[in-house]
C-alpha positions in Angstrom: 74.1 77.4 66.9 77.7 78.5 66.2 79.9 76.8 63.6 83.0 76.8 65.8 84.1 75.8 69.2 86.3 78.1 71.4 88.4 78.0 74.5 87.1 80.0 77.5 88.9 80.5 80.8 87.0 81.4 84.0 88.9 83.0 86.9 88.1 84.9 90.0 86.0 82.4 91.9 86.8 79.8 94.5 86.2 77.0 92.0 83.8 74.3 91.0 81.8 72.3 92.0 80.4 75.3 93.9 81.2 75.3 97.6 80.7 78.9 98.5 78.4 81.4 96.9 76.9 83.0 93.8 80.1 83.4 91.8 80.9 79.8 92.2 77.3 78.6 91.4 77.4 80.7 88.2 80.9 79.5 87.2 79.7 75.9 87.6 76.5 76.3 85.7 78.1 78.3 83.0 81.2 76.2 82.5 79.3 72.9 82.4 76.7 74.4 80.0 79.4 75.6 77.7 81.2 72.3 77.8 78.0 70.5 76.9 77.9 72.7 73.8 81.3 71.5 72.8 83.5 74.4 74.0 86.7 73.9 75.9 86.5 75.5 79.4 89.1 75.9 82.1 88.1 77.0 85.6 90.7 78.0 88.3 90.0 76.6 91.8 91.4 77.2 95.3 93.5 74.2 96.0 92.8 74.1 99.7 89.0 73.6 99.0 89.3 70.5 96.8 90.7 67.3 98.2 92.6 65.3 95.6 92.7 68.2 93.1 90.7 66.5 90.3 91.7 67.5 86.8 88.2 67.9 85.5 84.5 68.2 86.5 81.8 67.2 84.1 84.0 67.8 81.1 85.3 71.1 82.4 89.1 71.4 82.9 90.2 72.5 86.4 93.5 74.0 87.6 94.8 74.9 91.0 97.1 77.9 91.1 98.6 78.9 94.5 97.5 81.9 96.5 99.0 83.9 99.4 97.1 83.2 102.6 95.5 86.2 104.2 92.2 88.1 104.2 93.5 90.8 101.9 95.8 88.7 99.8 94.1 85.3 99.1 91.6 86.4 96.5 93.8 88.8 94.6 96.9 86.6 94.6 94.9 83.5 93.5 93.4 85.5 90.6 96.8 86.7 89.6 98.3 83.2 89.4 95.0 82.0 87.8 95.4 84.6 85.1 98.9 83.5 84.4 97.8 79.9 84.2 94.9 80.7 82.0 97.1 82.7 79.6 99.5 79.8 79.3 96.5 77.7 78.2 95.9 80.2 75.4 92.2 80.8 75.6 90.1 82.7 73.0 88.5 84.7 75.8 88.6 85.1 79.6 85.8 85.7 82.0 86.8 87.4 85.3 84.4 87.4 88.2 84.5 90.3 90.7 85.4 93.9 89.8 88.0 93.8 92.5 90.1 91.6 90.1 89.8 94.2 87.3 93.5 95.4 87.5 94.6 91.9 86.5 92.7 92.2 83.3 95.7 94.2 82.1 97.6 91.0 81.5 95.2 89.5 78.8 94.7 93.0 77.4 98.5 93.3 76.7 98.4 89.9 75.0 95.4 90.7 72.9 93.0 88.3 74.6 89.4 89.3 74.9 88.2 89.7 78.5 84.8 90.1 80.1 84.3 91.1 83.7 81.3 90.1 85.7 81.4 93.1 88.1 78.8 91.7 90.6 77.2 94.3 93.0 78.4 97.4 94.8 80.9 95.7 97.0 82.1 99.0 98.6 78.8 99.3 100.3 79.4 96.3 102.5 79.8 97.2 106.2 82.6 94.7 106.8 85.1 96.7 104.7 87.2 99.4 106.2 87.9 102.7 104.5 91.0 101.5 102.5 89.1 98.5 101.2 86.1 100.6 100.2 88.4 103.0 98.3 90.0 100.1 96.5 86.6 98.6 95.5 85.5 102.0 94.1 88.8 102.2 92.1 88.4 98.7 90.9 84.8 99.4 89.9 86.0 102.3 87.8 88.9 100.4 86.4 86.7 97.5 85.3 84.6 100.1 83.3 87.7 101.1 81.2 89.8 97.9 80.9 87.2 95.2 80.1 86.2 94.4 76.5 82.8 93.6 78.0 81.3 94.5 81.3 78.6 92.0 82.5 75.9 93.3 84.9 73.8 90.7 86.6 71.0 93.2 87.3 69.4 96.0 85.3 70.0 98.3 88.3 73.8 97.5 88.1 73.7 98.1 84.3 72.0 101.5 84.9 74.5 102.3 87.6 77.6 101.7 85.3 76.0 103.8 82.5 75.1 106.6 84.8 78.3 106.8 86.8 80.9 105.8 84.2 79.2 106.2 80.9 79.9 102.5 80.2 77.4 100.3 78.5 77.3 96.7 79.9 75.7 93.5 79.0 72.9 92.3 81.2 73.1 88.7 82.0 71.6 87.7 85.4 72.2 84.6 87.4 69.8 81.6 86.9 68.0 79.1 89.0 66.5 75.7 88.7 63.0 74.8 89.8 63.2 72.4 92.7 60.8 70.0 94.4 61.2 68.2 97.7 62.8 64.8 97.2 64.0 63.8 100.6 62.1 65.6 103.4 63.8 63.5 106.0 66.9 65.6 105.5 65.4 68.5 107.4 64.9 66.3 110.5 68.7 66.0 110.7 68.5 69.8 111.6 65.7 69.3 114.1 63.2 70.8 111.7 59.9 69.6 110.3 58.5 70.1 106.8 56.5 73.4 106.8 57.5 74.1 110.4 60.1 76.8 109.9 61.0 80.1 108.3 64.3 79.8 106.4 67.3 82.2 105.7 70.2 81.0 103.6 73.0 83.7 103.3 76.3 84.6 105.0 75.9 86.2 108.4 76.9 89.8 107.6 75.3 93.1 108.6 74.1 94.0 105.1 72.1 90.7 105.0 70.1 91.8 108.0 69.6 88.5 109.9 69.4 90.7 113.0 66.1 92.1 111.7 64.7 88.6 111.3 65.8 87.6 114.7 64.3 90.7 116.3 61.0 90.3 114.4 60.8 86.6 115.2 61.2 87.2 118.9 57.9 89.2 118.8 55.9 86.6 116.8 53.7 84.1 118.7 54.2 80.9 116.7 55.6 77.4 117.3 57.4 77.6 113.9 61.2 77.8 114.0 63.6 80.2 112.3 66.4 78.3 110.7 69.4 80.4 109.5 72.0 78.7 107.3 75.2 80.4 106.2 78.9 80.8 106.8 80.2 83.6 109.0 83.2 85.1 110.7 82.1 83.7 114.1 84.3 86.2 116.0 82.7 89.3 114.5 80.6 91.5 116.8 77.6 91.1 114.5 77.6 87.3 114.7 78.3 87.2 118.4 75.4 89.5 119.1 73.1 87.3 116.9 74.0 84.2 118.7 73.4 85.7 122.1 69.7 85.4 121.4 68.2 82.8 123.8 65.0 82.0 121.8 65.0 78.2 121.4 63.0 78.6 118.2 66.0 80.2 116.4 68.6 77.8 115.0 71.9 78.7 113.5 72.8 75.8 111.1 76.2 77.2 109.9 77.3 76.6 106.3 75.4 73.9 104.6 77.3 72.2 101.8 76.2 68.6 101.8 74.7 67.5 98.5 71.0 68.2 98.3 70.7 69.6 101.8 70.3 73.3 101.1 67.7 72.5 98.4 65.7 70.4 100.8 65.9 73.1 103.5 64.3 75.5 100.9 61.7 73.1 99.7 60.5 72.1 103.1 60.3 75.7 104.5 57.1 77.4 105.3 58.5 80.7 104.0 61.9 82.3 103.2 63.2 85.6 104.6 65.6 87.5 102.3 67.3 90.4 104.0 70.2 91.0 101.5 70.7 94.6 100.7 73.9 94.8 98.6 74.4 93.2 95.3 72.6 92.6 92.0 70.6 89.5 91.2 71.1 87.5 94.3 71.5 83.7 93.8 70.0 82.9 97.2 66.9 84.8 96.3 66.6 83.0 93.0 67.1 79.6 94.7 64.3 80.5 97.1 62.0 81.5 94.2 62.9 78.3 92.2 62.0 76.2 95.3 58.5 77.7 95.4 59.1 79.5 98.7 56.8 82.3 99.9 59.4 85.1 100.1 59.5 88.1 102.4 62.3 90.3 101.0 64.0 93.5 102.1 62.5 96.4 100.2 65.5 97.5 98.0 65.8 98.1 94.3 67.7 94.8 93.5 65.2 92.6 95.3 62.2 94.4 93.7 63.8 93.8 90.3 64.1 90.1 90.8 61.1 89.2 92.8 58.6 91.7 91.4 55.1 91.1 92.7 55.7 87.5 93.5 56.5 88.1 97.2 56.1 90.4 100.2 58.5 93.2 101.3 59.7 94.6 104.6 61.8 97.6 105.6 62.1 97.1 109.3 61.9 94.5 112.0 58.3 95.6 112.7 57.2 95.4 109.1 58.8 92.0 108.8 56.9 90.9 111.9 53.6 92.1 110.2 54.3 90.3 107.0 55.3 87.0 108.8 52.1 87.2 110.9 50.0 87.8 107.7 51.2 84.6 106.0 50.9 82.6 109.3 47.3 83.7 109.4 46.8 83.2 105.7 48.8 80.1 104.7 46.9 79.8 101.4 48.5 83.1 100.3 51.9 81.8 101.1 51.3 78.9 98.7 50.0 81.3 96.0 53.0 83.6 96.3 55.4 80.6 96.3 54.1 79.3 93.0 54.1 82.8 91.5 57.8 83.1 92.4 58.5 79.7 90.8 56.8 80.7 87.6 58.8 84.0 87.5 62.0 81.9 87.6 60.9 79.7 84.8 60.1 82.8 82.7 63.1 85.1 83.5 65.9 83.2 85.2 66.6 79.9 83.4 70.3 78.8 83.5 69.9 77.6 79.9 69.3 81.2 78.8 72.2 82.4 80.9 74.6 80.0 79.2 73.2 81.0 75.7 73.7 84.7 76.5 77.3 84.2 77.7 78.1 82.1 74.7 76.8 84.8 72.4 78.9 87.4 74.3 82.1 85.3 73.9 81.5 84.6 70.3 80.9 88.3 69.6 84.1 89.3 71.5 86.2 86.7 69.6 84.7 87.8 66.3 85.7 91.4 67.0 89.3 90.5 67.7 
């Protein structure tokens, strides 16, 4: 317990309550947790996402700086204006999400404000970015390693990467998850699904998330279970268009699911969860699946192995995914055992309460060193 309360500004996300992804979920859990401890917290939000522009959310102050519309301008310009707004609020420390925003950390640096950057995963590996964008992300990654007072890595693999590539020590603080139970199984019927009657995927439709592998594998599996895929997308992209050309009536594309309690129920009522995400650190969607007690079949990459451990199954191709799915279809008791093992792993290693405590300790140490 600390003997003083501080002011923390959080910038670089789309805002809270979370309506998009991992950054936003972390910003919400962290800001609300810090506010409960008595700290003053300000979170910047995209004004076009929040009707009515409320001034606060669960004792967390909210602000709505402008942004310049455009794929390559929206995020950076919003963070720029957010940084100015945050500095006018005179915080004790600033948390910036996304290494792409690292050049803007120069502003608080010049004013003597302590700044931590949550660098996330290796964004330059994403297939959707062109050469110029990839070069920028590599530069921003390097710049975050020299400008931040503290670099936050959400996975040990990311921590090792920054130390090996840039010689920069970082603070390991993963994302967290809640353990969830089914409360309203009737929700899934609104999506033409039945409890225990479908495999589930919940992530943006992008090449590095490998929904195409799941679709290919599922087409070869003889089962009456469905494959439900939830997640936002650029519906005009060739990848998404090809996915949606599949004629298998067992495969449902649900689009983004933001209604309160719906994504949680889709997890809790699923037979199993398929996690194909390749890029990033500790993935919030994977943690949510684990906290929901899902039997998880995950892409066999270092980040997923770190988080899931031996509490799930792994695939490296559409064929191996087919084999793992058929295994749990034939051995449903094993699906239940793995699901409970994943839930227990979340309770042990990925509690939001511990995440909030670790960030609080980080901020207090930064402020004390000023």
